[in-house]
Biotite code that builds the C-alpha atoms (Angstrom):
import biotite.structure as struc

atoms = struc.array([
    struc.Atom([-11.356, 11.491, 26.713], chain_id="A", res_id=1, res_name="MET", atom_name="CA", element="C"),
    struc.Atom([-9.106, 9.349, 24.538], chain_id="A", res_id=2, res_name="ALA", atom_name="CA", element="C"),
    struc.Atom([-7.125, 11.420, 22.075], chain_id="A", res_id=3, res_name="LYS", atom_name="CA", element="C"),
    struc.Atom([-3.980, 11.355, 19.980], chain_id="A", res_id=4, res_name="ALA", atom_name="CA", element="C"),
    struc.Atom([-1.546, 13.838, 18.492], chain_id="A", res_id=5, res_name="HIS", atom_name="CA", element="C"),
    struc.Atom([0.927, 12.586, 15.881], chain_id="A", res_id=6, res_name="ILE", atom_name="CA", element="C"),
    struc.Atom([3.189, 14.424, 13.448], chain_id="A", res_id=7, res_name="ALA", atom_name="CA", element="C"),
    struc.Atom([4.440, 12.858, 10.207], chain_id="A", res_id=8, res_name="TYR", atom_name="CA", element="C"),
    struc.Atom([7.611, 14.448, 8.851], chain_id="A", res_id=9, res_name="PRO", atom_name="CA", element="C"),
    struc.Atom([6.709, 14.313, 5.148], chain_id="A", res_id=10, res_name="ASP", atom_name="CA", element="C"),
    struc.Atom([3.165, 15.283, 4.188], chain_id="A", res_id=11, res_name="ALA", atom_name="CA", element="C"),
    struc.Atom([3.874, 14.504, 0.520], chain_id="A", res_id=12, res_name="LYS", atom_name="CA", element="C"),
    struc.Atom([4.727, 10.889, 1.350], chain_id="A", res_id=13, res_name="ALA", atom_name="CA", element="C"),
    struc.Atom([1.512, 10.642, 3.383], chain_id="A", res_id=14, res_name="PHE", atom_name="CA", element="C"),
    struc.Atom([-0.352, 11.968, 0.345], chain_id="A", res_id=15, res_name="ARG", atom_name="CA", element="C"),
    struc.Atom([1.056, 9.084, -1.719], chain_id="A", res_id=16, res_name="THR", atom_name="CA", element="C"),
    struc.Atom([-0.229, 6.573, 0.823], chain_id="A", res_id=17, res_name="ILE", atom_name="CA", element="C"),
    struc.Atom([-3.692, 8.172, 0.748], chain_id="A", res_id=18, res_name="MET", atom_name="CA", element="C"),
    struc.Atom([-3.637, 8.114, -3.057], chain_id="A", res_id=19, res_name="GLU", atom_name="CA", element="C"),
    struc.Atom([-3.406, 4.325, -3.031], chain_id="A", res_id=20, res_name="SER", atom_name="CA", element="C"),
    struc.Atom([-6.056, 3.936, -0.342], chain_id="A", res_id=21, res_name="LEU", atom_name="CA", element="C"),
    struc.Atom([-8.434, 6.177, -2.311], chain_id="A", res_id=22, res_name="ALA", atom_name="CA", element="C"),
    struc.Atom([-8.396, 3.699, -5.194], chain_id="A", res_id=23, res_name="LYS", atom_name="CA", element="C"),
    struc.Atom([-9.616, 0.887, -2.934], chain_id="A", res_id=24, res_name="ILE", atom_name="CA", element="C"),
    struc.Atom([-12.000, 2.249, -0.278], chain_id="A", res_id=25, res_name="VAL", atom_name="CA", element="C"),
    struc.Atom([-14.071, 5.350, 0.461], chain_id="A", res_id=26, res_name="ASP", atom_name="CA", element="C"),
    struc.Atom([-13.579, 5.473, 4.236], chain_id="A", res_id=27, res_name="GLU", atom_name="CA", element="C"),
    struc.Atom([-10.930, 4.211, 6.636], chain_id="A", res_id=28, res_name="VAL", atom_name="CA", element="C"),
    struc.Atom([-10.360, 4.056, 10.364], chain_id="A", res_id=29, res_name="ALA", atom_name="CA", element="C"),
    struc.Atom([-6.981, 5.117, 11.714], chain_id="A", res_id=30, res_name="LEU", atom_name="CA", element="C"),
    struc.Atom([-6.195, 2.942, 14.732], chain_id="A", res_id=31, res_name="HIS", atom_name="CA", element="C"),
    struc.Atom([-3.633, 4.709, 16.904], chain_id="A", res_id=32, res_name="VAL", atom_name="CA", element="C"),
    struc.Atom([-2.050, 2.793, 19.789], chain_id="A", res_id=33, res_name="THR", atom_name="CA", element="C"),
    struc.Atom([1.026, 3.422, 21.908], chain_id="A", res_id=34, res_name="LYS", atom_name="CA", element="C"),
    struc.Atom([3.130, 1.546, 19.362], chain_id="A", res_id=35, res_name="ASP", atom_name="CA", element="C"),
    struc.Atom([1.735, 2.223, 15.893], chain_id="A", res_id=36, res_name="GLU", atom_name="CA", element="C"),
    struc.Atom([-0.825, 3.621, 13.507], chain_id="A", res_id=37, res_name="VAL", atom_name="CA", element="C"),
    struc.Atom([-2.611, 0.976, 11.492], chain_id="A", res_id=38, res_name="ARG", atom_name="CA", element="C"),
    struc.Atom([-5.165, 0.985, 8.704], chain_id="A", res_id=39, res_name="ILE", atom_name="CA", element="C"),
    struc.Atom([-6.655, -2.226, 7.299], chain_id="A", res_id=40, res_name="ARG", atom_name="CA", element="C"),
    struc.Atom([-9.229, -2.115, 4.541], chain_id="A", res_id=41, res_name="ALA", atom_name="CA", element="C"),
    struc.Atom([-10.774, -4.342, 1.908], chain_id="A", res_id=42, res_name="MET", atom_name="CA", element="C"),
    struc.Atom([-12.331, -3.245, -1.363], chain_id="A", res_id=43, res_name="ASP", atom_name="CA", element="C"),
    struc.Atom([-16.122, -3.673, -1.793], chain_id="A", res_id=44, res_name="PRO", atom_name="CA", element="C"),
    struc.Atom([-15.658, -6.698, -4.070], chain_id="A", res_id=45, res_name="ALA", atom_name="CA", element="C"),
    struc.Atom([-13.440, -8.395, -1.449], chain_id="A", res_id=46, res_name="HIS", atom_name="CA", element="C"),
    struc.Atom([-10.740, -8.895, -4.063], chain_id="A", res_id=47, res_name="VAL", atom_name="CA", element="C"),
    struc.Atom([-8.023, -6.665, -2.592], chain_id="A", res_id=48, res_name="ALA", atom_name="CA", element="C"),
    struc.Atom([-6.775, -6.103, 0.950], chain_id="A", res_id=49, res_name="LEU", atom_name="CA", element="C"),
    struc.Atom([-4.482, -3.286, 2.036], chain_id="A", res_id=50, res_name="ILE", atom_name="CA", element="C"),
    struc.Atom([-2.715, -3.198, 5.387], chain_id="A", res_id=51, res_name="ASP", atom_name="CA", element="C"),
    struc.Atom([-0.782, -0.073, 6.394], chain_id="A", res_id=52, res_name="LEU", atom_name="CA", element="C"),
    struc.Atom([1.445, 0.001, 9.480], chain_id="A", res_id=53, res_name="THR", atom_name="CA", element="C"),
    struc.Atom([3.363, 3.068, 10.631], chain_id="A", res_id=54, res_name="LEU", atom_name="CA", element="C"),
    struc.Atom([5.308, 2.480, 13.870], chain_id="A", res_id=55, res_name="PRO", atom_name="CA", element="C"),
    struc.Atom([5.526, 5.293, 16.375], chain_id="A", res_id=56, res_name="SER", atom_name="CA", element="C"),
    struc.Atom([9.166, 5.752, 15.334], chain_id="A", res_id=57, res_name="THR", atom_name="CA", element="C"),
    struc.Atom([7.947, 6.920, 11.897], chain_id="A", res_id=58, res_name="SER", atom_name="CA", element="C"),
    struc.Atom([6.627, 10.104, 13.521], chain_id="A", res_id=59, res_name="PHE", atom_name="CA", element="C"),
    struc.Atom([8.467, 13.104, 14.921], chain_id="A", res_id=60, res_name="ILE", atom_name="CA", element="C"),
    struc.Atom([5.730, 13.690, 17.514], chain_id="A", res_id=61, res_name="GLU", atom_name="CA", element="C"),
    struc.Atom([3.630, 10.889, 18.988], chain_id="A", res_id=62, res_name="TYR", atom_name="CA", element="C"),
    struc.Atom([1.254, 11.295, 21.931], chain_id="A", res_id=63, res_name="GLU", atom_name="CA", element="C"),
    struc.Atom([-1.604, 8.930, 22.738], chain_id="A", res_id=64, res_name="VAL", atom_name="CA", element="C"),
    struc.Atom([-3.967, 9.096, 25.712], chain_id="A", res_id=65, res_name="GLU", atom_name="CA", element="C"),
    struc.Atom([-5.735, 5.771, 26.141], chain_id="A", res_id=66, res_name="GLY", atom_name="CA", element="C"),
    struc.Atom([-5.025, 2.261, 24.879], chain_id="A", res_id=67, res_name="ASP", atom_name="CA", element="C"),
    struc.Atom([-6.343, 2.998, 21.389], chain_id="A", res_id=68, res_name="GLU", atom_name="CA", element="C"),
    struc.Atom([-7.727, 6.025, 19.610], chain_id="A", res_id=69, res_name="VAL", atom_name="CA", element="C"),
    struc.Atom([-9.750, 5.519, 16.424], chain_id="A", res_id=70, res_name="VAL", atom_name="CA", element="C"),
    struc.Atom([-10.285, 8.204, 13.814], chain_id="A", res_id=71, res_name="GLY", atom_name="CA", element="C"),
    struc.Atom([-12.774, 7.528, 11.041], chain_id="A", res_id=72, res_name="GLY", atom_name="CA", element="C"),
    struc.Atom([-12.337, 9.635, 7.904], chain_id="A", res_id=73, res_name="VAL", atom_name="CA", element="C"),
    struc.Atom([-13.404, 9.923, 4.302], chain_id="A", res_id=74, res_name="SER", atom_name="CA", element="C"),
    struc.Atom([-10.391, 9.181, 2.126], chain_id="A", res_id=75, res_name="ILE", atom_name="CA", element="C"),
    struc.Atom([-11.619, 11.680, -0.466], chain_id="A", res_id=76, res_name="ALA", atom_name="CA", element="C"),
    struc.Atom([-11.592, 14.447, 2.153], chain_id="A", res_id=77, res_name="ASN", atom_name="CA", element="C"),
    struc.Atom([-8.121, 13.565, 3.393], chain_id="A", res_id=78, res_name="VAL", atom_name="CA", element="C"),
    struc.Atom([-6.723, 13.341, -0.121], chain_id="A", res_id=79, res_name="PHE", atom_name="CA", element="C"),
    struc.Atom([-8.094, 16.800, -0.935], chain_id="A", res_id=80, res_name="LYS", atom_name="CA", element="C"),
    struc.Atom([-6.269, 18.120, 2.126], chain_id="A", res_id=81, res_name="VAL", atom_name="CA", element="C"),
    struc.Atom([-2.879, 16.575, 1.417], chain_id="A", res_id=82, res_name="VAL", atom_name="CA", element="C"),
    struc.Atom([-2.800, 16.554, -2.402], chain_id="A", res_id=83, res_name="LYS", atom_name="CA", element="C"),
    struc.Atom([-1.063, 19.934, -2.559], chain_id="A", res_id=84, res_name="ARG", atom_name="CA", element="C"),
    struc.Atom([1.522, 19.043, 0.073], chain_id="A", res_id=85, res_name="ALA", atom_name="CA", element="C"),
    struc.Atom([5.146, 19.519, -0.922], chain_id="A", res_id=86, res_name="LYS", atom_name="CA", element="C"),
    struc.Atom([8.141, 17.442, 0.015], chain_id="A", res_id=87, res_name="LYS", atom_name="CA", element="C"),
    struc.Atom([9.340, 18.449, 3.458], chain_id="A", res_id=88, res_name="GLY", atom_name="CA", element="C"),
    struc.Atom([5.986, 19.796, 4.651], chain_id="A", res_id=89, res_name="ASP", atom_name="CA", element="C"),
    struc.Atom([5.084, 18.488, 8.111], chain_id="A", res_id=90, res_name="LYS", atom_name="CA", element="C"),
    struc.Atom([1.672, 16.935, 8.737], chain_id="A", res_id=91, res_name="LEU", atom_name="CA", element="C"),
    struc.Atom([0.022, 16.928, 12.170], chain_id="A", res_id=92, res_name="ASP", atom_name="CA", element="C"),
    struc.Atom([-2.958, 14.671, 12.867], chain_id="A", res_id=93, res_name="ILE", atom_name="CA", element="C"),
    struc.Atom([-5.099, 15.181, 15.961], chain_id="A", res_id=94, res_name="ASP", atom_name="CA", element="C"),
    struc.Atom([-7.850, 12.738, 16.863], chain_id="A", res_id=95, res_name="ILE", atom_name="CA", element="C"),
    struc.Atom([-10.453, 12.797, 19.600], chain_id="A", res_id=96, res_name="ASP", atom_name="CA", element="C"),
    struc.Atom([-13.924, 11.323, 19.923], chain_id="A", res_id=97, res_name="GLU", atom_name="CA", element="C"),
    struc.Atom([-15.515, 14.138, 17.944], chain_id="A", res_id=98, res_name="GLU", atom_name="CA", element="C"),
    struc.Atom([-12.981, 15.332, 15.371], chain_id="A", res_id=99, res_name="ARG", atom_name="CA", element="C"),
    struc.Atom([-10.057, 14.335, 13.198], chain_id="A", res_id=100, res_name="VAL", atom_name="CA", element="C"),
    struc.Atom([-7.878, 17.331, 12.348], chain_id="A", res_id=101, res_name="SER", atom_name="CA", element="C"),
    struc.Atom([-5.087, 17.665, 9.811], chain_id="A", res_id=102, res_name="PHE", atom_name="CA", element="C"),
    struc.Atom([-2.567, 20.512, 9.882], chain_id="A", res_id=103, res_name="THR", atom_name="CA", element="C"),
    struc.Atom([0.001, 21.048, 7.143], chain_id="A", res_id=104, res_name="ILE", atom_name="CA", element="C"),
    struc.Atom([3.007, 23.182, 8.031], chain_id="A", res_id=105, res_name="PHE", atom_name="CA", element="C"),
    struc.Atom([4.395, 24.700, 4.824], chain_id="A", res_id=106, res_name="SER", atom_name="CA", element="C"),
    struc.Atom([4.977, 28.337, 3.780], chain_id="A", res_id=107, res_name="THR", atom_name="CA", element="C"),
    struc.Atom([1.585, 28.813, 5.402], chain_id="A", res_id=108, res_name="ALA", atom_name="CA", element="C"),
    struc.Atom([-0.086, 26.731, 8.108], chain_id="A", res_id=109, res_name="THR", atom_name="CA", element="C"),
    struc.Atom([-3.264, 25.042, 6.883], chain_id="A", res_id=110, res_name="LYS", atom_name="CA", element="C"),
    struc.Atom([-5.657, 23.347, 9.288], chain_id="A", res_id=111, res_name="ARG", atom_name="CA", element="C"),
    struc.Atom([-8.644, 21.153, 8.386], chain_id="A", res_id=112, res_name="TYR", atom_name="CA", element="C"),
    struc.Atom([-11.160, 19.552, 10.747], chain_id="A", res_id=113, res_name="LYS", atom_name="CA", element="C"),
    struc.Atom([-13.544, 16.697, 9.965], chain_id="A", res_id=114, res_name="PHE", atom_name="CA", element="C"),
    struc.Atom([-16.126, 14.863, 12.001], chain_id="A", res_id=115, res_name="ARG", atom_name="CA", element="C"),
    struc.Atom([-14.848, 11.577, 13.400], chain_id="A", res_id=116, res_name="ASN", atom_name="CA", element="C"),
    struc.Atom([-17.132, 9.161, 11.576], chain_id="A", res_id=117, res_name="ILE", atom_name="CA", element="C"),
    struc.Atom([-17.938, 5.569, 12.414], chain_id="A", res_id=118, res_name="GLU", atom_name="CA", element="C"),
    struc.Atom([-16.444, 3.348, 9.739], chain_id="A", res_id=119, res_name="VAL", atom_name="CA", element="C"),
    struc.Atom([-17.891, -0.082, 9.114], chain_id="A", res_id=120, res_name="SER", atom_name="CA", element="C"),
    struc.Atom([-14.848, -2.335, 9.048], chain_id="A", res_id=121, res_name="GLU", atom_name="CA", element="C"),
    struc.Atom([-15.157, -5.831, 7.578], chain_id="A", res_id=122, res_name="PRO", atom_name="CA", element="C"),
    struc.Atom([-13.901, -8.775, 9.573], chain_id="A", res_id=123, res_name="GLU", atom_name="CA", element="C"),
    struc.Atom([-10.515, -9.422, 8.016], chain_id="A", res_id=124, res_name="ILE", atom_name="CA", element="C"),
    struc.Atom([-8.819, -12.580, 9.274], chain_id="A", res_id=125, res_name="PRO", atom_name="CA", element="C"),
    struc.Atom([-5.061, -12.533, 9.634], chain_id="A", res_id=126, res_name="GLU", atom_name="CA", element="C"),
    struc.Atom([-3.849, -14.266, 6.494], chain_id="A", res_id=127, res_name="ALA", atom_name="CA", element="C"),
    struc.Atom([-1.508, -17.172, 7.212], chain_id="A", res_id=128, res_name="GLN", atom_name="CA", element="C"),
    struc.Atom([-0.460, -18.058, 3.692], chain_id="A", res_id=129, res_name="LEU", atom_name="CA", element="C"),
    struc.Atom([2.608, -20.005, 2.639], chain_id="A", res_id=130, res_name="GLU", atom_name="CA", element="C"),
    struc.Atom([3.997, -18.842, -0.699], chain_id="A", res_id=131, res_name="PHE", atom_name="CA", element="C"),
    struc.Atom([6.227, -20.821, -3.039], chain_id="A", res_id=132, res_name="ASN", atom_name="CA", element="C"),
    struc.Atom([7.919, -17.780, -4.574], chain_id="A", res_id=133, res_name="VAL", atom_name="CA", element="C"),
    struc.Atom([9.417, -14.738, -2.908], chain_id="A", res_id=134, res_name="ARG", atom_name="CA", element="C"),
    struc.Atom([11.152, -12.038, -4.911], chain_id="A", res_id=135, res_name="ALA", atom_name="CA", element="C"),
    struc.Atom([12.477, -8.571, -4.144], chain_id="A", res_id=136, res_name="THR", atom_name="CA", element="C"),
    struc.Atom([12.484, -6.254, -7.129], chain_id="A", res_id=137, res_name="ILE", atom_name="CA", element="C"),
    struc.Atom([13.263, -2.592, -7.681], chain_id="A", res_id=138, res_name="LEU", atom_name="CA", element="C"),
    struc.Atom([10.128, -0.448, -7.828], chain_id="A", res_id=139, res_name="SER", atom_name="CA", element="C"),
    struc.Atom([10.734, 1.268, -11.173], chain_id="A", res_id=140, res_name="ASP", atom_name="CA", element="C"),
    struc.Atom([11.278, -1.921, -13.250], chain_id="A", res_id=141, res_name="PRO", atom_name="CA", element="C"),
    struc.Atom([8.142, -3.426, -11.688], chain_id="A", res_id=142, res_name="LEU", atom_name="CA", element="C"),
    struc.Atom([6.146, -0.288, -12.484], chain_id="A", res_id=143, res_name="LYS", atom_name="CA", element="C"),
    struc.Atom([7.432, -0.233, -16.077], chain_id="A", res_id=144, res_name="ASN", atom_name="CA", element="C"),
    struc.Atom([6.628, -3.925, -16.591], chain_id="A", res_id=145, res_name="ALA", atom_name="CA", element="C"),
    struc.Atom([3.080, -3.335, -15.373], chain_id="A", res_id=146, res_name="LEU", atom_name="CA", element="C"),
    struc.Atom([2.629, -0.335, -17.676], chain_id="A", res_id=147, res_name="LYS", atom_name="CA", element="C"),
    struc.Atom([3.949, -2.349, -20.625], chain_id="A", res_id=148, res_name="ASP", atom_name="CA", element="C"),
    struc.Atom([1.542, -5.176, -19.783], chain_id="A", res_id=149, res_name="ALA", atom_name="CA", element="C"),
    struc.Atom([-1.364, -2.753, -19.759], chain_id="A", res_id=150, res_name="GLU", atom_name="CA", element="C"),
    struc.Atom([-0.727, -1.835, -23.402], chain_id="A", res_id=151, res_name="THR", atom_name="CA", element="C"),
    struc.Atom([-1.871, -5.287, -24.528], chain_id="A", res_id=152, res_name="VAL", atom_name="CA", element="C"),
    struc.Atom([-4.535, -6.315, -22.028], chain_id="A", res_id=153, res_name="GLY", atom_name="CA", element="C"),
    struc.Atom([-5.919, -6.398, -18.521], chain_id="A", res_id=154, res_name="ASP", atom_name="CA", element="C"),
    struc.Atom([-4.094, -9.430, -17.114], chain_id="A", res_id=155, res_name="THR", atom_name="CA", element="C"),
    struc.Atom([-0.636, -9.743, -15.604], chain_id="A", res_id=156, res_name="LEU", atom_name="CA", element="C"),
    struc.Atom([0.757, -13.253, -15.475], chain_id="A", res_id=157, res_name="GLU", atom_name="CA", element="C"),
    struc.Atom([3.516, -13.734, -12.908], chain_id="A", res_id=158, res_name="VAL", atom_name="CA", element="C"),
    struc.Atom([5.762, -16.775, -13.283], chain_id="A", res_id=159, res_name="GLU", atom_name="CA", element="C"),
    struc.Atom([8.854, -18.210, -11.647], chain_id="A", res_id=160, res_name="ALA", atom_name="CA", element="C"),
    struc.Atom([9.552, -21.318, -13.766], chain_id="A", res_id=161, res_name="PRO", atom_name="CA", element="C"),
    struc.Atom([12.779, -22.121, -11.909], chain_id="A", res_id=162, res_name="ASP", atom_name="CA", element="C"),
    struc.Atom([15.337, -20.697, -9.486], chain_id="A", res_id=163, res_name="GLN", atom_name="CA", element="C"),
    struc.Atom([16.882, -18.491, -12.152], chain_id="A", res_id=164, res_name="ASP", atom_name="CA", element="C"),
    struc.Atom([14.271, -15.955, -13.245], chain_id="A", res_id=165, res_name="LYS", atom_name="CA", element="C"),
    struc.Atom([11.042, -14.083, -12.632], chain_id="A", res_id=166, res_name="LEU", atom_name="CA", element="C"),
    struc.Atom([8.770, -13.352, -15.600], chain_id="A", res_id=167, res_name="ILE", atom_name="CA", element="C"),
    struc.Atom([5.967, -10.777, -15.833], chain_id="A", res_id=168, res_name="LEU", atom_name="CA", element="C"),
    struc.Atom([3.677, -11.100, -18.858], chain_id="A", res_id=169, res_name="ARG", atom_name="CA", element="C"),
    struc.Atom([0.900, -8.880, -20.103], chain_id="A", res_id=170, res_name="GLY", atom_name="CA", element="C"),
    struc.Atom([-1.884, -10.856, -21.772], chain_id="A", res_id=171, res_name="LYS", atom_name="CA", element="C"),
    struc.Atom([-4.901, -9.719, -23.774], chain_id="A", res_id=172, res_name="GLY", atom_name="CA", element="C"),
    struc.Atom([-5.088, -8.704, -27.423], chain_id="A", res_id=173, res_name="VAL", atom_name="CA", element="C"),
    struc.Atom([-1.334, -9.252, -27.519], chain_id="A", res_id=174, res_name="GLY", atom_name="CA", element="C"),
    struc.Atom([1.523, -10.388, -25.302], chain_id="A", res_id=175, res_name="LEU", atom_name="CA", element="C"),
    struc.Atom([4.356, -8.589, -23.543], chain_id="A", res_id=176, res_name="THR", atom_name="CA", element="C"),
    struc.Atom([7.065, -10.189, -21.459], chain_id="A", res_id=177, res_name="GLU", atom_name="CA", element="C"),
    struc.Atom([9.531, -8.735, -18.971], chain_id="A", res_id=178, res_name="ALA", atom_name="CA", element="C"),
    struc.Atom([12.123, -11.259, -17.840], chain_id="A", res_id=179, res_name="LYS", atom_name="CA", element="C"),
    struc.Atom([14.228, -10.664, -14.725], chain_id="A", res_id=180, res_name="PHE", atom_name="CA", element="C"),
    struc.Atom([17.084, -13.188, -14.443], chain_id="A", res_id=181, res_name="PRO", atom_name="CA", element="C"),
    struc.Atom([18.937, -13.732, -11.193], chain_id="A", res_id=182, res_name="VAL", atom_name="CA", element="C"),
    struc.Atom([21.909, -11.380, -11.191], chain_id="A", res_id=183, res_name="GLY", atom_name="CA", element="C"),
    struc.Atom([20.153, -8.585, -13.042], chain_id="A", res_id=184, res_name="SER", atom_name="CA", element="C"),
    struc.Atom([20.259, -5.183, -11.278], chain_id="A", res_id=185, res_name="PRO", atom_name="CA", element="C"),
    struc.Atom([16.447, -5.071, -11.053], chain_id="A", res_id=186, res_name="ALA", atom_name="CA", element="C"),
    struc.Atom([16.000, -8.411, -9.258], chain_id="A", res_id=187, res_name="LEU", atom_name="CA", element="C"),
    struc.Atom([17.546, -8.165, -5.817], chain_id="A", res_id=188, res_name="ILE", atom_name="CA", element="C"),
    struc.Atom([16.520, -11.571, -4.512], chain_id="A", res_id=189, res_name="ASP", atom_name="CA", element="C"),
    struc.Atom([14.581, -14.646, -5.671], chain_id="A", res_id=190, res_name="LEU", atom_name="CA", element="C"),
    struc.Atom([13.567, -17.745, -3.703], chain_id="A", res_id=191, res_name="GLU", atom_name="CA", element="C"),
    struc.Atom([11.568, -20.484, -5.438], chain_id="A", res_id=192, res_name="VAL", atom_name="CA", element="C"),
    struc.Atom([10.314, -23.478, -3.438], chain_id="A", res_id=193, res_name="LYS", atom_name="CA", element="C"),
    struc.Atom([8.514, -24.834, -6.485], chain_id="A", res_id=194, res_name="GLU", atom_name="CA", element="C"),
    struc.Atom([7.758, -23.444, -9.968], chain_id="A", res_id=195, res_name="PRO", atom_name="CA", element="C"),
    struc.Atom([4.665, -21.232, -9.877], chain_id="A", res_id=196, res_name="SER", atom_name="CA", element="C"),
    struc.Atom([2.497, -19.212, -12.238], chain_id="A", res_id=197, res_name="LYS", atom_name="CA", element="C"),
    struc.Atom([-0.618, -17.133, -11.568], chain_id="A", res_id=198, res_name="SER", atom_name="CA", element="C"),
    struc.Atom([-2.613, -14.294, -13.159], chain_id="A", res_id=199, res_name="ALA", atom_name="CA", element="C"),
    struc.Atom([-3.885, -11.039, -11.634], chain_id="A", res_id=200, res_name="TYR", atom_name="CA", element="C"),
    struc.Atom([-5.928, -8.007, -12.649], chain_id="A", res_id=201, res_name="SER", atom_name="CA", element="C"),
    struc.Atom([-3.746, -5.150, -13.911], chain_id="A", res_id=202, res_name="ILE", atom_name="CA", element="C"),
    struc.Atom([-6.444, -2.660, -12.925], chain_id="A", res_id=203, res_name="GLU", atom_name="CA", element="C"),
    struc.Atom([-6.226, -3.735, -9.285], chain_id="A", res_id=204, res_name="TYR", atom_name="CA", element="C"),
    struc.Atom([-2.421, -3.840, -9.309], chain_id="A", res_id=205, res_name="LEU", atom_name="CA", element="C"),
    struc.Atom([-2.388, -0.267, -10.603], chain_id="A", res_id=206, res_name="LYS", atom_name="CA", element="C"),
    struc.Atom([-4.121, 0.845, -7.406], chain_id="A", res_id=207, res_name="HIS", atom_name="CA", element="C"),
    struc.Atom([-0.867, 0.682, -5.457], chain_id="A", res_id=208, res_name="VAL", atom_name="CA", element="C"),
    struc.Atom([1.542, 1.873, -8.155], chain_id="A", res_id=209, res_name="LEU", atom_name="CA", element="C"),
    struc.Atom([1.680, 5.279, -6.455], chain_id="A", res_id=210, res_name="ALA", atom_name="CA", element="C"),
    struc.Atom([3.575, 3.634, -3.582], chain_id="A", res_id=211, res_name="LEU", atom_name="CA", element="C"),
    struc.Atom([6.567, 3.078, -5.885], chain_id="A", res_id=212, res_name="THR", atom_name="CA", element="C"),
    struc.Atom([7.202, 6.836, -5.495], chain_id="A", res_id=213, res_name="LYS", atom_name="CA", element="C"),
    struc.Atom([8.220, 6.340, -1.856], chain_id="A", res_id=214, res_name="ILE", atom_name="CA", element="C"),
    struc.Atom([9.339, 2.687, -1.759], chain_id="A", res_id=215, res_name="ALA", atom_name="CA", element="C"),
    struc.Atom([12.562, 1.808, -3.562], chain_id="A", res_id=216, res_name="ASP", atom_name="CA", element="C"),
    struc.Atom([11.867, -1.926, -3.591], chain_id="A", res_id=217, res_name="THR", atom_name="CA", element="C"),
    struc.Atom([8.854, -4.232, -3.567], chain_id="A", res_id=218, res_name="VAL", atom_name="CA", element="C"),
    struc.Atom([8.736, -7.683, -2.035], chain_id="A", res_id=219, res_name="GLN", atom_name="CA", element="C"),
    struc.Atom([6.526, -9.934, -4.127], chain_id="A", res_id=220, res_name="LEU", atom_name="CA", element="C"),
    struc.Atom([5.185, -13.325, -3.009], chain_id="A", res_id=221, res_name="GLU", atom_name="CA", element="C"),
    struc.Atom([2.874, -15.725, -4.820], chain_id="A", res_id=222, res_name="PHE", atom_name="CA", element="C"),
    struc.Atom([2.003, -19.345, -5.615], chain_id="A", res_id=223, res_name="SER", atom_name="CA", element="C"),
    struc.Atom([0.064, -20.904, -8.456], chain_id="A", res_id=224, res_name="SER", atom_name="CA", element="C"),
    struc.Atom([-3.624, -19.992, -8.213], chain_id="A", res_id=225, res_name="GLY", atom_name="CA", element="C"),
    struc.Atom([-3.150, -18.071, -4.956], chain_id="A", res_id=226, res_name="MET", atom_name="CA", element="C"),
    struc.Atom([-3.240, -14.382, -3.990], chain_id="A", res_id=227, res_name="PRO", atom_name="CA", element="C"),
    struc.Atom([-0.230, -12.213, -4.659], chain_id="A", res_id=228, res_name="ILE", atom_name="CA", element="C"),
    struc.Atom([1.305, -10.326, -1.739], chain_id="A", res_id=229, res_name="ARG", atom_name="CA", element="C"),
    struc.Atom([3.165, -7.083, -2.356], chain_id="A", res_id=230, res_name="LEU", atom_name="CA", element="C"),
    struc.Atom([5.043, -5.363, 0.451], chain_id="A", res_id=231, res_name="GLN", atom_name="CA", element="C"),
    struc.Atom([6.232, -1.764, 0.132], chain_id="A", res_id=232, res_name="PHE", atom_name="CA", element="C"),
    struc.Atom([8.705, -0.652, 2.796], chain_id="A", res_id=233, res_name="ASN", atom_name="CA", element="C"),
    struc.Atom([8.173, 3.020, 3.607], chain_id="A", res_id=234, res_name="LEU", atom_name="CA", element="C"),
    struc.Atom([10.490, 5.632, 5.108], chain_id="A", res_id=235, res_name="PRO", atom_name="CA", element="C"),
    struc.Atom([10.741, 5.375, 8.892], chain_id="A", res_id=236, res_name="GLY", atom_name="CA", element="C"),
    struc.Atom([10.194, 1.588, 8.999], chain_id="A", res_id=237, res_name="GLU", atom_name="CA", element="C"),
    struc.Atom([6.561, 1.785, 7.905], chain_id="A", res_id=238, res_name="GLY", atom_name="CA", element="C"),
    struc.Atom([5.098, -0.686, 5.450], chain_id="A", res_id=239, res_name="ARG", atom_name="CA", element="C"),
    struc.Atom([2.125, -1.272, 3.214], chain_id="A", res_id=240, res_name="VAL", atom_name="CA", element="C"),
    struc.Atom([1.054, -4.835, 2.427], chain_id="A", res_id=241, res_name="VAL", atom_name="CA", element="C"),
    struc.Atom([-1.281, -5.324, -0.525], chain_id="A", res_id=242, res_name="TYR", atom_name="CA", element="C"),
    struc.Atom([-2.909, -8.673, -1.208], chain_id="A", res_id=243, res_name="MET", atom_name="CA", element="C"),
    struc.Atom([-4.839, -9.383, -4.390], chain_id="A", res_id=244, res_name="LEU", atom_name="CA", element="C"),
    struc.Atom([-6.854, -12.476, -5.254], chain_id="A", res_id=245, res_name="ALA", atom_name="CA", element="C"),
    struc.Atom([-5.878, -14.365, -8.427], chain_id="A", res_id=246, res_name="PRO", atom_name="CA", element="C"),
    struc.Atom([-7.778, -13.766, -11.623], chain_id="A", res_id=247, res_name="LYS", atom_name="CA", element="C"),
    struc.Atom([-9.869, -16.700, -12.790], chain_id="A", res_id=248, res_name="THR", atom_name="CA", element="C"),
    struc.Atom([-10.526, -17.363, -16.439], chain_id="A", res_id=249, res_name="GLU", atom_name="CA", element="C"),
])
């Protein structure tokens, strides 16, 4: 029987990952191989795609019997389990063909078992997109710019008019603008192949704001009229990639 036992060192960080997934999908399948744990999911409207990769080196215990072990779970159930986790609590995940179990090691040991459900996974092609703008920005300034944008509307316009700055605008009943020039502490890196501007739903971007709690920086890529790609680098060399389709007028 194929089975897996993995232990994540920080249950609170895992809770943050589940918090973002819960905003997008109801169920996910954890694919555990010899090398990594991966979750790929798309929202029902096929507007947003989230791709989580945690290499085996992210875990303090990692045992897999078989080429791949799949654990299907309700995100709501998992989030209920881990939402009270504290920083430093260890999380064990055990998967076999029948059950997916979560054990939190804190002041008390708490163990939860769920049926391993079959999750219908959409066919998600590997996106081979070429972007004209790539920027690396600190998480907190990005989060604050998004919250400011939300005060005036439901659209975030992202623009790199030249090699010198990145601009985030909130548009709706009013207008807000956060400008990040090259050399500012918030903007770590900016590459512009050609000037670009595109608009995205603030509501959908908010889905992954929780990840700024555990990722110090965000890599942002976009082109005019194309999806935006956000990459959050997690502790232990893990990453979450979030792709969101552009908003059309």
